[in-house]
Backbone as CSV, one residue per row, in Angstrom:
resi,resn,N_x,N_y,N_z,CA_x,CA_y,CA_z,C_x,C_y,C_z
1,UNK,123.957,79.843,91.501,122.872,80.367,91.118,122.542,78.637,89.277
2,UNK,121.491,79.039,89.590,120.945,77.861,89.047,119.932,78.835,86.977
3,UNK,119.800,77.981,86.634,119.461,79.250,85.219,117.578,79.337,85.110
4,UNK,117.186,78.317,86.843,115.867,78.549,87.413,116.084,81.193,87.609
5,UNK,117.117,80.337,88.273,116.993,82.275,89.022,117.623,83.120,88.726
6,UNK,115.858,84.168,89.145,116.261,85.377,87.734,116.667,87.107,89.160
7,UNK,117.797,87.379,88.103,118.703,88.166,88.718,118.433,89.340,88.847
8,UNK,117.707,90.691,88.932,118.392,91.727,89.194,118.581,92.508,89.546
9,UNK,119.915,93.555,89.158,120.750,94.485,90.057,120.475,96.347,89.624
10,UNK,120.679,96.799,90.151,120.539,98.153,89.913,121.592,98.089,90.547
11,UNK,122.529,98.639,91.339,123.080,98.854,92.214,124.165,99.914,91.980
12,UNK,125.139,100.042,92.823,126.041,100.693,92.438,127.624,100.412,93.920
13,UNK,129.051,100.270,93.237,129.752,99.836,94.481,130.214,101.405,95.131
14,UNK,129.715,101.110,96.842,129.954,102.233,97.750,131.476,102.474,97.687
15,UNK,132.714,103.602,98.525,134.224,102.954,98.637,134.375,102.792,99.572
16,UNK,133.424,101.812,100.831,133.520,100.513,101.804,133.496,99.247,100.416
17,UNK,133.170,99.532,99.768,133.074,97.982,98.985,132.232,97.839,98.839
18,UNK,131.061,98.194,99.379,128.726,96.980,99.608,128.861,97.932,98.518
19,UNK,127.709,96.769,97.900,126.762,97.611,97.070,125.171,97.819,97.475
20,UNK,124.900,99.365,96.927,124.676,99.198,97.994,122.712,99.467,96.462
21,UNK,121.524,99.679,96.788,120.721,99.582,95.963,120.295,101.183,95.992
22,UNK,120.350,101.756,94.554,120.003,103.023,94.498,118.437,103.270,94.090
23,UNK,117.965,104.426,94.675,116.648,104.449,94.816,115.477,104.540,93.197
24,UNK,114.499,103.506,93.431,113.533,103.385,91.918,113.230,104.773,91.819
25,UNK,113.022,106.233,92.488,112.174,107.649,91.802,110.324,106.705,91.996
26,UNK,110.560,107.761,92.735,109.033,107.767,93.188,108.206,108.446,91.750
27,UNK,109.249,108.699,90.467,108.536,109.516,88.707,107.964,108.132,89.053
28,UNK,108.477,107.034,89.347,108.156,106.045,87.944,106.362,105.029,88.950
29,UNK,106.657,105.284,89.929,104.754,104.570,91.050,103.621,105.383,89.524
30,UNK,103.730,104.679,88.875,102.034,105.938,88.129,102.120,104.991,86.703
31,UNK,100.340,105.475,85.939,99.613,105.351,85.204,101.429,104.436,83.647
32,UNK,101.443,102.466,84.040,102.942,102.409,83.202,103.837,102.094,83.788
33,UNK,103.428,102.299,85.294,105.227,101.818,85.934,104.973,101.305,86.689
34,UNK,105.610,101.855,88.265,105.384,100.538,89.223,103.083,100.422,89.848
35,UNK,103.712,99.650,90.431,102.241,99.792,91.457,102.300,100.268,92.789
36,UNK,101.427,101.262,93.356,102.213,102.000,94.185,100.715,100.774,95.472
37,UNK,102.537,100.717,95.879,102.505,99.926,97.490,102.658,101.119,98.893
38,UNK,101.760,100.977,99.742,102.358,101.024,101.322,102.442,100.630,101.873
39,UNK,103.229,100.525,103.379,103.440,100.180,104.322,102.480,100.024,105.089
40,UNK,101.981,98.755,105.256,99.973,98.693,106.258,99.363,98.407,105.192
41,UNK,99.349,98.303,103.456,97.993,97.839,102.298,97.724,96.153,102.725
42,UNK,97.002,95.899,102.295,96.496,94.777,102.499,95.959,94.421,101.454
43,UNK,96.275,93.203,101.042,96.086,92.096,99.599,94.854,90.920,100.193
44,UNK,94.493,90.692,99.368,93.722,88.940,99.717,92.474,89.452,101.012
45,UNK,91.909,90.158,99.998,91.398,90.015,101.438,91.573,90.247,103.088
46,UNK,92.395,91.280,102.487,93.594,91.140,104.441,93.970,89.816,104.167
47,UNK,94.268,89.297,103.819,94.614,87.851,104.386,96.778,88.897,104.698
48,UNK,97.190,89.508,103.518,98.536,89.222,103.782,98.668,91.638,103.722
49,UNK,99.570,92.229,104.837,99.874,92.540,105.226,101.044,93.542,105.103
50,UNK,101.147,94.094,103.768,102.937,94.638,103.842,103.318,95.302,104.501
51,UNK,104.396,94.440,104.831,106.163,94.669,106.155,106.847,96.066,105.801
52,UNK,106.944,96.054,104.683,108.836,97.090,104.132,108.276,96.439,102.759
53,UNK,109.487,96.959,101.788,109.991,97.042,100.879,111.433,96.565,100.387
54,UNK,111.364,94.771,100.071,112.427,94.094,100.378,113.806,94.508,99.095
55,UNK,112.958,95.567,97.812,113.767,95.516,96.724,112.762,95.058,95.434
56,UNK,113.789,96.245,94.153,112.540,96.376,93.246,113.779,96.722,91.581
57,UNK,113.137,96.239,91.030,114.028,95.393,89.493,113.384,96.919,88.421
58,UNK,114.133,96.591,87.059,113.520,96.660,86.541,112.287,97.251,86.177
59,UNK,111.076,95.351,86.692,110.225,95.184,86.428,108.853,95.591,87.331
60,UNK,110.213,95.615,88.193,108.453,95.110,89.245,109.895,95.579,90.496
61,UNK,108.460,95.284,91.634,109.124,95.751,93.015,109.102,94.683,93.932
62,UNK,109.432,94.445,95.457,109.103,93.162,96.113,108.903,93.743,97.397
63,UNK,108.464,92.751,97.991,107.597,93.419,99.374,107.390,92.317,100.665
64,UNK,107.774,92.597,101.788,107.806,91.785,102.559,106.466,92.111,103.049
65,UNK,105.608,90.899,103.245,104.375,90.527,104.213,103.884,89.760,104.605
66,UNK,103.161,90.088,105.905,102.915,89.625,106.982,101.377,88.572,106.596
67,UNK,101.834,87.140,106.944,100.259,86.143,106.051,99.731,85.848,107.612
68,UNK,98.303,86.869,107.476,97.614,86.253,108.653,96.546,85.446,108.569
69,UNK,96.921,84.540,107.668,96.157,83.575,107.577,97.123,82.508,107.876
70,UNK,98.817,82.553,108.617,99.138,81.001,108.365,100.234,81.476,109.952
71,UNK,100.076,83.058,109.764,100.483,83.536,110.985,102.230,83.166,110.627
72,UNK,102.682,84.266,108.736,104.357,83.767,108.414,104.389,85.357,107.742
73,UNK,105.829,84.906,107.574,106.347,85.853,106.165,106.117,86.145,105.322
74,UNK,105.836,86.129,104.021,105.075,86.450,102.649,106.303,87.046,101.954
75,UNK,106.689,87.196,101.282,106.839,88.136,100.062,106.303,87.609,98.576
76,UNK,105.954,89.314,98.628,105.013,89.432,97.308,105.983,90.048,96.583
77,UNK,105.656,90.070,94.989,106.387,90.882,93.393,105.296,91.484,92.876
78,UNK,105.293,92.819,93.130,104.205,93.473,92.190,104.553,93.383,90.787
79,UNK,104.302,93.239,90.119,105.135,94.083,88.000,104.520,95.141,87.661
80,UNK,105.553,95.568,87.603,105.204,96.888,87.332,104.323,96.778,85.791
81,UNK,103.360,97.716,85.200,102.758,98.084,83.946,103.437,98.375,83.182
82,UNK,103.544,98.033,82.173,104.105,97.969,80.815,103.434,98.960,79.814
83,UNK,104.142,99.980,79.287,102.877,100.883,78.255,102.022,99.776,76.841
84,UNK,101.431,100.008,76.591,100.563,99.249,75.347,100.438,100.111,74.044
């Protein structure tokens, strides 16, 4: 891993030794929290169509999207709002 890579992990180890993500909770999708994103939502005038959630951290969620302009998969990082 290089210094430029950012890693956020909020998980726990299961009995099998595999690491699993804990759910960020729906109560955090609110003003001052995570931006509400749903499967099928579109961004940039329909160019990006949300396919699934890839992960989350304390300050953002990450989503897999289809880029309809170039017919490929893309990743979107949605930063959380921080209260003033």
